[in-house]
N, C-alpha and C positions, 0 to 999 in steps of 0.2 A: 062570583060574590063580590060585591064592592062595597067598601066603606070608606071612612076618611083616611086619608093618604098621611102618613108618619113625614115628620119634617125631613129634608133633604138633609142627609148629613155632608157636611162641609170637612174637607182637610182642616187641619191645624192651623195652615198657613193662608187660608181663605176666606173669606167673608162670606157666610152662607147666603143662598138667594133667599127672599122675602118670600115669592109665591111659586109653589110647584110648577113645573112645565110637563106639559105631556110630553111624552115620548114620540118622536115622529122619524120617518123613515128619510125624510127627505126634509133638509132647511134649507130654502132659494138663499142663494148671495145675490147682494144688490152692489153692483160696481160703484154706484152713483153716492154711497153712503159706507162703503166698505165695510158691510156689515151682513150678518145673517138672520133672516125672518124669524121672530121670534125668540132671539137669543139677546137679551139685554146686556148692556155695557155696565161693568160693575168696579168698584175700586179693585185694585190689584191685591190688596191684601189691607186688614186692619191697620188702622195708626198706631204706630208702635213707637218703642224709642228710640234714640238716634243710632243704636247699635244695628238697626235692620232699616236705615233711612232709603227713601225712595221719593222720586218726583215725577209726575207727569205720566204715569202708567195706569192704563184702563184693561180689562180683564172679559172675556167673553168665552163661556165654558160650551164650547158647539157640543160635546159629546160626553156624559157622565153625568151632569147635573140633574136628570128628569129620571134617575134610577134605573138607567139602562143596565143591565146584567153584562158591564163589560169590567176586564181587568185593567183599564186604563183610562184617563181621562185625555180629552182632547180640548186643548184651549188655545185662542188667538189673545195675543198680547200686543197692545200698540202703545208704543211710548212718543210722547211729542218732544218737538225740535227741543234739545237742551236737558230731556228727560232720562231719567236711567232706575233701573230695577236696584234692589238692594243687593248686596255684596255677602252672600251666603253659602251654605253648603247642606246637602240632606245625605242619607244611605241611599237615595233612589237616583236612577238615571235620568237625563232629560234625553228626548229626542226634538231636534227644533230646526223647522223650515223657516226661512224667510221668504216673506210675500210682498214685503213693500217695502221701498225706502233703503236707506245705507245706515249701519251701524256698525257698532264697535262691540267687541264680545271677549269678555275675561273667562277663559277657562283654564284653572290652574295658575301656572306661571306663566301662560300664553294670553297675547291680544290678538285678535284676527278681525280684520274688517270683511265685513258681509256686505253680501248684494242679494237681490232678488232669486230663489231657487238655491243659494246655497244652504247647504245642511250643516248643521251643528250638533255635535255627541257630547253632553255632558255627563263623563262617567260619574258612577258613585262616588260621596267625599269631596270631589272636586269643587273647592272654589270657584265662583261662577258670577258675572254681572252683565247684564244688557245694557247699551248705553245709545241713543240716538244724539250724533254727531252732528248730522245735517241741520242747518240753520233753517231750513223751510219744510223740509217732508217730514211726513210721521215715517217711523220705523216700526213695521208689523210681521208677525212671526207668529206659526203655529207652533205649539208644544206639547208633546204628549208625555204623560208622567203616570207612574201607578196609581189606582185608585186609591189603594190603601200606602200612605205614604207620611212619613216623618216630618215633623215642622221642621221650619229652617232655622239654621243655627248660624249667628253672627260670625263674619269674619273682620278680622281687624285688617283695616287697608293699610297697605304699606307703603310707607313714604317715598 
């Protein structure tokens, strides 16, 4: 039985996809564009007030946006030189695997310099932020999170 598909639910911290995608068992990677076939680049999150400021970040949802029955979502984020994600916290954990470039990751009170194939664990409740400090190369990473998750809460940047 087939009928109209329901809109794809988005987490409270992401921009919903405008077109439903069919679930596929394989999405080919294109190294020339550093992207996956059929996976659109999207805004990192909606434009929000300055408490969740961010710059130069795009998001690609690799698994979870097509209604796959999974308990997690796998996303690829890419940050342009000089760009950064918002400084925020959640009640869910993040598992991050760096694929491209070099960056700086803040987790709680620590800051780490990361490079390809480094893995970063962001525990629930920890403030976190990703930055591209490289003046020329993009900084890209996979990030796995719970499919059902809470919205980001801003964190006051320490001076």
